[in-house]
C-alpha positions in Angstrom: -57.7 21.3 -10.2 -55.1 21.4 -7.4 -56.0 17.9 -6.3 -55.9 16.6 -9.9 -52.3 18.0 -10.3 -51.2 16.3 -7.0 -52.8 13.0 -8.1 -51.1 13.3 -11.5 -47.7 14.0 -9.8 -48.1 11.0 -7.5 -48.9 8.7 -10.5 -45.7 9.9 -12.2 -43.6 9.2 -9.1 -45.0 5.8 -8.7 -44.6 5.0 -12.4 -40.9 6.1 -12.3 -40.4 3.9 -9.2 -41.8 0.7 -10.8 -40.5 1.3 -14.2 -37.0 2.2 -13.0 -34.5 -0.3 -14.6 -33.0 -2.8 -12.2 -29.4 -2.1 -11.2 -27.0 -4.0 -13.3 -26.1 -7.4 -11.7 -22.5 -7.8 -10.7 -21.6 -11.4 -9.9 -20.6 -11.6 -6.2 -16.9 -11.2 -5.6 -16.1 -9.8 -9.0 -15.4 -6.5 -10.9 -16.4 -5.8 -14.4 -13.8 -6.1 -17.2 -16.0 -6.0 -20.3 -19.8 -5.9 -20.8 -20.3 -9.6 -20.0 -17.0 -10.6 -18.6 -16.0 -10.3 -14.9 -13.0 -11.3 -12.8 -12.6 -11.9 -9.1 -11.3 -8.9 -7.2 -8.9 -11.2 -5.3 -7.5 -14.6 -5.1 -9.9 -17.2 -3.6 -9.4 -17.0 0.2 -9.4 -19.7 2.9 -12.7 -18.2 4.1 -14.3 -18.7 0.7 -13.0 -22.2 0.4 -14.2 -23.1 3.9 -17.7 -21.9 2.8 -17.5 -24.3 -0.1 -16.2 -27.1 2.1 -19.0 -26.6 4.7 -21.7 -26.5 2.0 -20.5 -29.9 0.6 -20.2 -31.4 4.1 -23.7 -30.3 5.0 -25.1 -31.8 1.8 -23.2 -35.1 1.8 -21.9 -35.6 5.3 -18.5 -34.8 6.9 -17.1 -38.3 6.3 -18.5 -38.5 2.7 -16.1 -38.9 -0.3 -17.6 -35.7 -1.7 -16.5 -33.7 1.4 -13.1 -35.3 1.6 -12.4 -34.3 -2.0 -12.8 -30.6 -1.0 -10.0 -30.6 1.6 -6.8 -28.8 0.7 -3.5 -30.7 1.0 -2.0 -29.0 4.0 1.2 -31.1 3.7 2.3 -28.8 0.8 3.9 -26.7 3.5 6.3 -29.4 4.3 7.7 -29.2 0.8 8.4 -25.5 1.0 12.0 -24.2 1.2 11.6 -22.6 4.6 10.6 -24.1 8.0 6.8 -23.9 7.7 5.7 -26.8 9.9 3.2 -24.6 11.8 1.4 -23.8 8.6 0.5 -27.5 8.1 -1.9 -27.2 11.1 -2.7 -23.5 11.2 -2.8 -22.0 7.7 -6.1 -23.3 6.4 -8.1 -23.5 9.6 -6.9 -20.8 11.9 -9.1 -17.6 12.0 -5.9 -15.5 11.6 -5.5 -16.8 8.1 -9.1 -16.6 6.9 -8.4 -13.8 4.5 -5.3 -15.4 3.0 -5.3 -17.2 -0.4 -6.2 -20.9 -0.2 -3.4 -23.1 -1.3 -2.8 -26.9 -1.5 -5.6 -27.1 -4.1 -5.5 -29.2 -7.2 -6.7 -28.2 -10.7 -9.7 -30.6 -10.4 -10.6 -29.1 -7.0 -10.5 -25.6 -8.4 -12.8 -26.6 -11.3 -15.2 -28.2 -8.8 -15.3 -25.1 -6.7 -16.1 -22.9 -9.8 -19.0 -25.3 -10.7 -20.4 -25.2 -7.1 -20.1 -21.4 -7.0 -22.0 -21.1 -10.3 -24.8 -23.2 -9.0 -24.9 -21.4 -5.7 -25.2 -17.9 -7.3 -27.9 -19.2 -9.7 -29.9 -20.5 -6.8 -29.5 -17.2 -4.9 -30.5 -15.1 -7.9 -33.6 -17.2 -8.6 -34.8 -16.7 -5.0 -34.1 -13.0 -4.9 -35.1 -12.0 -8.4 -37.6 -14.7 -9.3 -35.9 -15.3 -12.6 -33.1 -17.4 -14.1 -29.5 -16.2 -14.5 -27.2 -17.5 -17.2 -23.9 -17.3 -15.5 -20.6 -19.3 -15.3 -17.7 -19.0 -12.9 -14.6 -20.8 -14.2 -10.8 -20.6 -14.3 -9.5 -18.0 -16.8 -7.9 -19.0 -20.0 -4.3 -17.8 -20.6 -5.6 -15.1 -22.9 -8.2 -13.9 -20.4 -5.7 -13.9 -17.5 -3.3 -11.8 -19.5 -6.1 -9.4 -20.3 -7.0 -8.8 -16.6 -3.3 -8.7 -15.5 -1.6 -6.7 -18.2 -2.6 -3.4 -16.5 -0.5 -4.5 -13.6 2.7 -3.7 -15.4 3.5 -0.6 -13.4 3.5 -2.7 -10.3 6.8 -4.3 -11.6 8.5 -1.0 -12.2 11.5 0.1 -10.0 12.0 -3.6 -9.1 8.4 -3.8 -7.8 8.8 -1.0 -5.2 7.0 2.4 -4.8 8.6 5.8 -4.3 9.2 5.0 -0.7 11.0 1.8 -1.5 8.1 -0.4 -0.2 7.1 -3.5 -2.2 4.1 -3.3 -4.6 3.8 -7.1 -4.8 4.7 -10.1 -2.7 7.5 -12.0 -4.4 10.9 -13.4 -3.4 13.6 -10.9 -2.8 16.9 -12.3 -1.5 18.0 -9.2 0.3 14.5 -7.8 1.0 13.9 -6.4 4.5 10.9 -4.2 3.6 8.3 -6.9 2.8 6.2 -7.5 5.9 4.2 -10.4 4.4 4.0 -13.6 6.5 5.2 -15.7 3.5 1.8 -15.2 1.9 -0.1 -12.0 2.3 -3.9 -11.4 2.8 -5.8 -11.2 -0.5 -6.4 -7.4 -0.2 -2.7 -6.6 0.3 -0.5 -4.4 -1.9 -1.5 -2.3 -4.9 -4.5 -3.1 -7.1 -4.3 -2.8 -10.9 -6.4 -0.4 -13.0 -9.3 -2.9 -13.0 -9.2 -3.0 -9.2 -7.8 -6.5 -9.0 -5.4 -7.4 -6.2 -2.4 -9.6 -6.4 -2.6 -10.6 -10.0 1.2 -10.5 -9.8 2.9 -12.1 -6.8 1.4 -13.6 -3.6 0.3 -16.9 -5.1 0.5 -18.0 -8.7 -2.9 -18.5 -10.3 -4.1 -21.6 -12.1 -5.4 -21.2 -15.6 -8.1 -23.1 -17.6 -5.2 -24.9 -19.4 -4.2 -27.7 -17.0 -0.7 -27.5 -15.5 -0.1 -23.8 -16.2 -0.2 -20.9 -13.8 0.6 -17.2 -14.1 1.6 -14.3 -11.9 4.3 -15.7 -9.8 4.2 -16.0 -6.0 5.9 -15.3 -2.7 8.5 -18.0 -3.5 9.2 -16.7 -7.1 11.6 -14.0 -8.2 10.1 -10.8 -9.7 11.0 -12.0 -13.2 8.6 -14.9 -12.9 5.8 -12.6 -11.9 5.6 -10.9 -15.3 2.3 -11.5 -17.1 3.9 -13.2 -20.1 5.6 -15.8 -17.9 4.1 -19.3 -17.6 4.8 -21.3 -14.4 4.2 -25.0 -14.7 2.9 -27.2 -11.9 1.9 -30.9 -11.6 0.4 -31.0 -8.1 -0.9 -28.8 -5.3 1.7 -26.4 -4.0 2.1 -23.9 -1.1 2.6 -21.2 -3.7 -0.3 -22.0 -6.0 -3.9 -20.7 -5.8 -6.5 -19.3 -8.2 -9.1 -16.7 -8.9 -12.2 -17.2 -11.0 -13.5 -15.2 -14.0 -17.2 -15.0 -14.6 -19.2 -14.8 -17.9 -22.8 -13.5 -17.7 -24.5 -14.7 -20.8 -27.5 -13.1 -22.4 
């Protein structure tokens, strides 16, 4: 009888192990916003972009047209208002800036990155879980971006500073002596919003699915331009323009 009870207990334990539901899949790099909608925790970094560049180069060759199309336009730093010549050579490649937002990216390049990322995550999921994943990374629509950023409103209170007078976001302040950002700040800098997203406002403006429109303001924009309802137009890659992806997991 004793052995029968032990055997029955063991069977129950094994059954609970194998029947235990799989942990909910969170798309890499994102946090959950709604049941099937996710957003990148941070702006896309130089490190993430270099992973993309390296993947394309390994597939097509370093001198291939496909690889050359992935390269950021580092000359955007020459068009900035300050003397930023060192950034032309250092910002994208130097290890010190690996966790800073990638800039000098066009709308078409951002779209290509999102497509590559979607395919890469699908391949990884198929290898690990032996099943298909219906997923899509892409640029957020204006409505989606305002959804994920609207909870950042408190970051703008008191002229974007906390109780100690320190900045809550990286934007242009003519008389600011408290902001320690080296023009652009690392992607995990400053205060996150209630979704846990960093730098929706300030640091670099973020491209939307609608071409030529960005949101959130940047290190070069005044705080008024960083408000969620403000559109910032662009026509080409800029030193103040980056992006983050959103992700839809379809059922």
